VEXKOLDO-554936 format. One line per 4 residues: their letters; for each residue x, y, z of N, C-alpha, C. Coordinates in nm, 3 decimals. Example, Ala and Ser with C-alpha at 12.3 -4.5 7.8 and 13.67 -1.06 7.14 Angstrom:
<pts>
as	1.319/-0.569/0.780/1.230/-0.450/0.780/1.320/-0.330/0.780 | 1.285/-0.225/0.708/1.367/-0.106/0.714/1.290/0.003/0.787;
</pts>
This chain:
<pts>
mqrs	1.940/7.251/-0.899/1.925/7.206/-1.037/1.775/7.221/-1.076 | 1.690/7.171/-0.985/1.549/7.177/-1.018/1.496/7.318/-1.025 | 1.553/7.407/-0.934/1.511/7.544/-0.938/1.554/7.615/-1.071 | 1.675/7.580/-1.116/1.724/7.640/-1.242/1.640/7.591/-1.358;
lvhv	1.593/7.468/-1.360/1.508/7.418/-1.465/1.374/7.493/-1.462 | 1.320/7.522/-1.344/1.200/7.600/-1.331/1.215/7.738/-1.393 | 1.329/7.799/-1.364/1.355/7.935/-1.416/1.359/7.932/-1.566 | 1.425/7.831/-1.625/1.434/7.822/-1.769/1.293/7.807/-1.835;
vila	1.212/7.718/-1.771/1.074/7.701/-1.822/0.994/7.829/-1.814 | 1.006/7.905/-1.701/0.934/8.027/-1.687/0.978/8.134/-1.794 | 1.106/8.141/-1.819/1.162/8.235/-1.916/1.116/8.197/-2.053 | 1.107/8.071/-2.087/1.052/8.026/-2.220/0.910/8.064/-2.241;
lvli	0.832/8.046/-2.130/0.690/8.079/-2.140/0.670/8.230/-2.155 | 0.755/8.311/-2.095/0.747/8.452/-2.109/0.778/8.497/-2.257 | 0.884/8.437/-2.309/0.923/8.475/-2.449/0.815/8.435/-2.548 | 0.756/8.312/-2.530/0.653/8.269/-2.621/0.527/8.359/-2.617;
sapa	0.494/8.400/-2.497/0.366/8.478/-2.479/0.386/8.629/-2.514 | 0.516/8.671/-2.527/0.537/8.814/-2.550/0.480/8.850/-2.693 | 0.412/8.965/-2.700/0.362/9.003/-2.835/0.469/9.031/-2.933 | 0.445/8.991/-3.064/0.549/9.017/-3.167/0.550/9.165/-3.190;
pavt	0.673/9.212/-3.230/0.684/9.357/-3.257/0.598/9.395/-3.375 | 0.529/9.508/-3.361/0.443/9.557/-3.470/0.523/9.579/-3.596 | 0.458/9.540/-3.712/0.519/9.561/-3.841/0.465/9.690/-3.902 | 0.554/9.775/-3.933/0.512/9.908/-3.988/0.469/9.893/-4.131;
aqea	0.393/9.989/-4.179/0.349/9.984/-4.321/0.463/9.973/-4.414 | 0.569/10.047/-4.376/0.690/10.052/-4.463/0.752/9.915/-4.468 | 0.754/9.840/-4.359/0.815/9.711/-4.353/0.721/9.609/-4.427 | 0.596/9.624/-4.414/0.499/9.528/-4.467/0.488/9.541/-4.616;
tppa	0.508/9.663/-4.671/0.492/9.678/-4.816/0.628/9.703/-4.880 | 0.671/9.611/-4.971/0.796/9.636/-5.038/0.797/9.767/-5.116 | 0.906/9.827/-5.126/0.911/9.961/-5.201/0.875/9.938/-5.342 | 0.803/10.032/-5.403/0.769/10.025/-5.547/0.896/10.035/-5.628;
aetd	0.894/9.961/-5.741/1.014/9.971/-5.825/1.016/10.115/-5.895 | 1.137/10.158/-5.911/1.152/10.290/-5.979/1.117/10.274/-6.126 | 1.034/10.360/-6.179/1.001/10.356/-6.325/1.101/10.441/-6.397 | 1.147/10.384/-6.511/1.242/10.454/-6.594/1.173/10.560/-6.672;
rpac	1.165/10.678/-6.614/1.089/10.783/-6.677/1.178/10.897/-6.713 | 1.162/10.956/-6.833/1.236/11.075/-6.867/1.181/11.196/-6.792 | 1.267/11.296/-6.772/1.226/11.415/-6.691/1.111/11.483/-6.760 | 1.106/11.479/-6.891/0.995/11.548/-6.962/0.856/11.487/-6.942;
attl	0.845/11.361/-6.900/0.721/11.296/-6.889/0.656/11.324/-6.760 | 0.596/11.445/-6.753/0.540/11.492/-6.629/0.415/11.416/-6.584 | 0.355/11.342/-6.673/0.233/11.268/-6.637/0.247/11.117/-6.641 | 0.367/11.065/-6.644/0.390/10.926/-6.650/0.337/10.851/-6.535;
gaag	0.260/10.745/-6.561/0.210/10.658/-6.457/0.168/10.531/-6.514 | 0.145/10.424/-6.428/0.105/10.296/-6.475/-0.019/10.307/-6.559 | -0.029/10.227/-6.666/-0.153/10.232/-6.750/-0.273/10.204/-6.664 | -0.377/10.288/-6.684/-0.503/10.266/-6.601/-0.505/10.354/-6.481;
tpta	-0.394/10.412/-6.441/-0.386/10.497/-6.325/-0.412/10.643/-6.368 | -0.518/10.708/-6.312/-0.542/10.844/-6.353/-0.420/10.937/-6.335 | -0.395/11.011/-6.442/-0.285/11.113/-6.438/-0.338/11.235/-6.506 | -0.252/11.336/-6.518/-0.288/11.456/-6.589/-0.322/11.426/-6.736;
adda	-0.265/11.313/-6.787/-0.292/11.283/-6.925/-0.436/11.255/-6.953 | -0.516/11.220/-6.846/-0.654/11.191/-6.863/-0.735/11.313/-6.904 | -0.682/11.426/-6.873/-0.753/11.556/-6.907/-0.720/11.599/-7.049 | -0.622/11.542/-7.113/-0.586/11.582/-7.249/-0.677/11.513/-7.348;
dlag	-0.682/11.570/-7.466/-0.765/11.516/-7.574/-0.682/11.419/-7.654 | -0.664/11.299/-7.602/-0.578/11.196/-7.655/-0.657/11.101/-7.745 | -0.596/11.056/-7.855/-0.656/10.955/-7.944/-0.651/10.813/-7.878 | -0.732/10.726/-7.930/-0.744/10.591/-7.874/-0.610/10.522/-7.871;
wqtv	-0.528/10.535/-7.977/-0.403/10.465/-7.984/-0.301/10.516/-7.881 | -0.326/10.639/-7.830/-0.236/10.695/-7.727/-0.275/10.649/-7.584 | -0.390/10.588/-7.569/-0.434/10.556/-7.434/-0.445/10.402/-7.415 | -0.428/10.326/-7.526/-0.436/10.182/-7.511/-0.314/10.130/-7.437;
pltd	-0.334/10.035/-7.342/-0.217/9.988/-7.264/-0.116/9.912/-7.348 | 0.015/9.937/-7.313/0.125/9.862/-7.375/0.210/9.810/-7.260 | 0.301/9.721/-7.293/0.387/9.670/-7.194/0.536/9.680/-7.240 | 0.624/9.730/-7.154/0.762/9.740/-7.185/0.812/9.599/-7.198;
artg	0.870/9.558/-7.308/0.916/9.418/-7.330/1.031/9.381/-7.238 | 1.110/9.480/-7.196/1.223/9.451/-7.107/1.184/9.439/-6.961 | 1.105/9.539/-6.918/1.075/9.548/-6.772/0.939/9.492/-6.734 | 0.844/9.478/-6.826/0.712/9.431/-6.791/0.625/9.544/-6.736;
daft	0.676/9.667/-6.740/0.603/9.777/-6.690/0.491/9.819/-6.790 | 0.372/9.851/-6.738/0.261/9.895/-6.821/0.276/10.046/-6.845 | 0.239/10.086/-6.966/0.241/10.232/-7.002/0.158/10.254/-7.118 | 0.136/10.380/-7.149/0.068/10.418/-7.274/0.151/10.525/-7.343;
vgdf	0.128/10.549/-7.467/0.194/10.655/-7.542/0.158/10.790/-7.476 | 0.031/10.805/-7.426/-0.005/10.921/-7.360/0.066/10.953/-7.230 | 0.132/10.854/-7.174/0.202/10.875/-7.047/0.324/10.966/-7.068 | 0.364/10.991/-7.197/0.478/11.075/-7.228/0.443/11.212/-7.265;
lgca	0.327/11.263/-7.224/0.301/11.409/-7.246/0.410/11.489/-7.178 | 0.453/11.587/-7.254/0.562/11.672/-7.206/0.688/11.646/-7.288 | 0.692/11.529/-7.358/0.811/11.484/-7.436/0.774/11.487/-7.587 | 0.877/11.499/-7.667/0.860/11.467/-7.809/0.881/11.317/-7.826;
vfvd	0.794/11.249/-7.888/0.796/11.108/-7.891/0.800/11.058/-8.035 | 0.897/10.970/-8.069/0.905/10.903/-8.198/0.856/10.759/-8.185 | 0.747/10.734/-8.255/0.691/10.599/-8.247/0.700/10.532/-8.381 | 0.756/10.415/-8.385/0.762/10.336/-8.511/0.705/10.198/-8.490;
mmat	0.627/10.155/-8.590/0.572/10.025/-8.594/0.659/9.930/-8.674 | 0.702/9.813/-8.615/0.802/9.731/-8.674/0.773/9.581/-8.655 | 0.864/9.502/-8.710/0.856/9.356/-8.692/0.999/9.303/-8.684 | 1.020/9.198/-8.607/1.159/9.145/-8.592/1.203/9.085/-8.716;
wcps	1.113/9.043/-8.811/1.154/8.973/-8.935/1.179/9.075/-9.049 | 1.166/9.201/-9.024/1.162/9.304/-9.122/1.302/9.377/-9.140 | 1.374/9.345/-9.248/1.504/9.416/-9.266/1.495/9.567/-9.283 | 1.385/9.611/-9.344/1.371/9.757/-9.357/1.354/9.822/-9.221;
crqq	1.283/9.757/-9.133/1.269/9.809/-8.996/1.396/9.812/-8.927 | 1.480/9.713/-8.945/1.607/9.708/-8.882/1.696/9.830/-8.925 | 1.691/9.857/-9.061/1.769/9.971/-9.111/1.713/10.106/-9.054 | 1.580/10.117/-9.044/1.527/10.240/-8.989/1.566/10.254/-8.845;
meyv	1.570/10.144/-8.768/1.612/10.151/-8.624/1.752/10.181/-8.609 | 1.837/10.144/-8.707/1.978/10.185/-8.704/1.986/10.341/-8.708 | 1.902/10.398/-8.798/1.897/10.541/-8.809/1.849/10.607/-8.679 | 1.745/10.536/-8.624/1.693/10.592/-8.496/1.800/10.587/-8.385;
aaaa	1.875/10.481/-8.381/1.978/10.469/-8.280/2.085/10.579/-8.297 | 2.118/10.610/-8.419/2.216/10.722/-8.444/2.155/10.858/-8.406 | 2.025/10.876/-8.432/1.964/11.004/-8.403/1.949/11.018/-8.252 | 1.916/10.908/-8.183/1.893/10.917/-8.035/2.019/10.957/-7.964;
keld	2.134/10.924/-8.016/2.262/10.964/-7.952/2.280/11.113/-7.953 | 2.215/11.183/-8.042/2.222/11.327/-8.060/2.123/11.403/-7.975 | 2.027/11.331/-7.914/1.919/11.396/-7.845/1.919/11.362/-7.700 | 1.874/11.461/-7.614/1.868/11.443/-7.470/1.756/11.344/-7.430;
pdqf	1.791/11.231/-7.369/1.693/11.133/-7.334/1.584/11.182/-7.228 | 1.622/11.291/-7.162/1.524/11.348/-7.070/1.424/11.441/-7.141 | 1.440/11.460/-7.269/1.345/11.542/-7.345/1.280/11.470/-7.463 | 1.346/11.363/-7.508/1.300/11.291/-7.627/1.280/11.144/-7.603;
vfls	1.169/11.084/-7.641/1.137/10.949/-7.617/1.127/10.872/-7.751 | 1.183/10.751/-7.750/1.171/10.667/-7.874/1.099/10.538/-7.831 | 1.005/10.495/-7.915/0.927/10.378/-7.882/0.904/10.294/-8.005 | 0.935/10.174/-8.003/0.913/10.078/-8.117/0.807/9.977/-8.078;
isve	0.703/9.966/-8.158/0.591/9.881/-8.134/0.590/9.770/-8.233 | 0.609/9.647/-8.191/0.607/9.534/-8.284/0.457/9.499/-8.313 | 0.430/9.482/-8.446/0.294/9.445/-8.486/0.273/9.288/-8.476 | 0.374/9.219/-8.428/0.364/9.070/-8.417/0.294/9.043/-8.284;
telv	0.165/9.039/-8.285/0.088/9.028/-8.164/0.111/8.906/-8.087 | 0.166/8.797/-8.150/0.193/8.671/-8.078/0.336/8.663/-8.031 | 0.418/8.766/-8.057/0.553/8.766/-8.012/0.567/8.774/-7.864 | 0.656/8.692/-7.806/0.676/8.697/-7.661/0.768/8.814/-7.619;
nkdl	0.739/8.880/-7.515/0.811/8.994/-7.472/0.961/8.969/-7.466 | 0.999/8.857/-7.408/1.143/8.827/-7.391/1.215/8.816/-7.522 | 1.140/8.771/-7.630/1.201/8.760/-7.761/1.217/8.891/-7.825 | 1.127/8.986/-7.800/1.142/9.119/-7.853/1.253/9.190/-7.779;
arya	1.262/9.167/-7.644/1.370/9.231/-7.568/1.503/9.180/-7.611 | 1.514/9.047/-7.642/1.640/8.992/-7.690/1.680/9.049/-7.823 | 1.577/9.070/-7.911/1.604/9.130/-8.045/1.663/9.266/-8.021 | 1.600/9.350/-7.939/1.648/9.485/-7.916/1.781/9.486/-7.848;
ddas	1.809/9.398/-7.751/1.938/9.393/-7.686/2.048/9.352/-7.781 | 2.019/9.246/-7.861/2.122/9.197/-7.959/2.163/9.309/-8.054 | 2.073/9.395/-8.088/2.103/9.504/-8.180/2.156/9.630/-8.109 | 2.155/9.628/-7.977/2.200/9.746/-7.900/2.095/9.862/-7.919;
fdwr	1.972/9.830/-7.938/1.869/9.933/-7.940/1.815/9.952/-7.798 | 1.850/10.070/-7.737/1.828/10.079/-7.593/1.702/10.154/-7.555 | 1.611/10.180/-7.652/1.490/10.257/-7.613/1.381/10.150/-7.586 | 1.256/10.206/-7.561/1.145/10.116/-7.526/1.097/10.036/-7.649;
fsva	1.062/9.911/-7.619/1.007/9.824/-7.718/0.881/9.759/-7.658 | 0.782/9.743/-7.734/0.656/9.680/-7.685/0.589/9.596/-7.797 | 0.525/9.485/-7.759/0.449/9.406/-7.850/0.306/9.461/-7.848 | 0.257/9.492/-7.965/0.118/9.549/-7.976/0.019/9.432/-7.939;
tpda	-0.078/9.468/-7.859/-0.196/9.380/-7.834/-0.285/9.391/-7.954 | -0.382/9.303/-7.969/-0.483/9.316/-8.077/-0.556/9.453/-8.061 | -0.587/9.489/-7.939/-0.655/9.622/-7.919/-0.562/9.743/-7.962 | -0.435/9.728/-7.933/-0.346/9.836/-7.970/-0.333/9.844/-8.126;
lkai	-0.328/9.725/-8.190/-0.316/9.718/-8.332/-0.442/9.778/-8.396 | -0.558/9.746/-8.345/-0.682/9.801/-8.403/-0.680/9.953/-8.380 | -0.640/9.999/-8.268/-0.643/10.144/-8.242/-0.545/10.217/-8.339 | -0.435/10.158/-8.373/-0.339/10.220/-8.463/-0.398/10.229/-8.603;
vdef	-0.462/10.114/-8.643/-0.522/10.110/-8.777/-0.640/10.202/-8.784 | -0.718/10.215/-8.682/-0.829/10.311/-8.679/-0.785/10.454/-8.700 | -0.670/10.484/-8.649/-0.618/10.622/-8.656/-0.544/10.650/-8.787 | -0.456/10.553/-8.827/-0.362/10.580/-8.937/-0.392/10.498/-9.060;
grea	-0.477/10.398/-9.059/-0.496/10.311/-9.171/-0.410/10.191/-9.163 | -0.432/10.089/-9.255/-0.358/9.965/-9.247/-0.209/9.981/-9.285 | -0.172/10.090/-9.355/-0.031/10.103/-9.387/0.048/10.119/-9.260 | -0.012/10.160/-9.151/0.061/10.186/-9.027/0.113/10.048/-8.968;
ilpp	0.052/9.939/-9.011/0.100/9.806/-8.954/0.160/9.726/-9.059 | 0.212/9.788/-9.164/0.288/9.713/-9.270/0.433/9.748/-9.247 | 0.510/9.667/-9.174/0.648/9.702/-9.135/0.740/9.734/-9.249 | 0.730/9.666/-9.364/0.831/9.703/-9.471/0.823/9.851/-9.519;
svph	0.703/9.911/-9.492/0.692/10.053/-9.531/0.753/10.144/-9.426 | 0.816/10.089/-9.321/0.872/10.163/-9.208/0.781/10.276/-9.157 | 0.665/10.247/-9.116/0.569/10.353/-9.069/0.615/10.410/-8.938 | 0.608/10.540/-8.922/0.643/10.603/-8.792/0.571/10.740/-8.782;
vive	0.557/10.787/-8.658/0.481/10.908/-8.632/0.553/10.980/-8.519 | 0.550/11.104/-8.522/0.617/11.188/-8.416/0.507/11.265/-8.342 | 0.509/11.247/-8.208/0.405/11.311/-8.123/0.472/11.427/-8.048 | 0.402/11.540/-8.051/0.454/11.662/-7.989/0.426/11.657/-7.838;
pdgt	0.495/11.739/-7.757/0.477/11.732/-7.613/0.330/11.749/-7.563 | 0.249/11.822/-7.642/0.107/11.835/-7.600/0.019/11.721/-7.640 | 0.077/11.621/-7.706/0.001/11.499/-7.745/-0.045/11.508/-7.887 | -0.028/11.617/-7.958/-0.074/11.624/-8.097/0.031/11.560/-8.187;
ygdl	-0.009/11.533/-8.309/0.086/11.463/-8.399/0.035/11.485/-8.543 | 0.127/11.471/-8.634/0.094/11.493/-8.773/0.062/11.364/-8.845 | 0.083/11.364/-8.979/0.051/11.242/-9.060/0.153/11.132/-9.032 | 0.111/11.016/-9.064/0.201/10.900/-9.062/0.313/10.914/-9.163;
htgy	0.437/10.892/-9.123/0.546/10.892/-9.210/0.570/10.747/-9.266 | 0.602/10.730/-9.388/0.647/10.602/-9.440/0.774/10.623/-9.519 | 0.854/10.517/-9.528/0.985/10.532/-9.594/1.086/10.574/-9.488 | 1.216/10.554/-9.526/1.320/10.583/-9.432/1.329/10.729/-9.388;
sepd	1.356/10.752/-9.262/1.398/10.889/-9.216/1.535/10.867/-9.160 | 1.627/10.933/-9.218/1.769/10.920/-9.181/1.802/11.000/-9.056 | 1.912/10.972/-8.987/1.936/11.029/-8.855/1.921/11.180/-8.849 | 1.981/11.257/-8.948/1.976/11.403/-8.945/1.825/11.454/-8.948;
eive	1.755/11.379/-9.037/1.609/11.416/-9.050/1.530/11.388/-8.925 | 1.562/11.274/-8.857/1.494/11.242/-8.730/1.522/11.346/-8.624 | 1.653/11.384/-8.615/1.689/11.487/-8.519/1.620/11.620/-8.542 | 1.611/11.661/-8.667/1.543/11.785/-8.704/1.392/11.774/-8.671;
lmka	1.331/11.665/-8.710/1.189/11.653/-8.679/1.159/11.657/-8.534 | 1.242/11.583/-8.454/1.216/11.574/-8.315/1.236/11.708/-8.240 | 1.342/11.783/-8.287/1.363/11.913/-8.227/1.251/12.014/-8.264 | 1.200/11.996/-8.385/1.085/12.081/-8.428/0.956/12.046/-8.347;
aaaa	0.944/11.915/-8.318/0.827/11.872/-8.240/0.835/11.924/-8.099 | 0.956/11.919/-8.044/0.980/11.963/-7.904/0.952/12.113/-7.894 | 0.978/12.190/-7.997/0.964/12.330/-7.996/0.825/12.382/-8.035 | 0.743/12.287/-8.070/0.603/12.322/-8.122/0.519/12.370/-8.011;
</pts>
């Protein structure tokens, strides 16, 4: 009995003193989350991370960091080089914006999500991301939504003027795959017009 007890003690000491198995880098670092990126976005990366977009001649509003209201992922408009991008400035309290986004939703159904990107930027800088995400989800608007930071708002105004942050005028702009864009649009663009403009931008 005494000998068995000695054996148990010795075995316990061996197990305690044995080195722990090495942890591989793969085990130590959790896998990065998959980013919801369209196939056309050849330069997509987290905001602040150098990508091919850094070599392009992008305007300030295209490089200012934004946050996806649903996922919390950081991005910039410039991350979508390679895609035709429809960007509208909106507010959750704005009925005109809601109508325009209904048109956007109809147009988006006619376009390949791997080639065309839609982005709605709320000018309500104090809006909480989860509230914007809830607004979009309740309306079944399934594209990217982001709350503009003060820096983003300033960059948009610097480029397009104050009309760009007046939601009732439904301001929107279309960015071509090379990052260039035309004048700010105001007033409603109906689904067929949006589809036509986006296809023209993609072909430019």
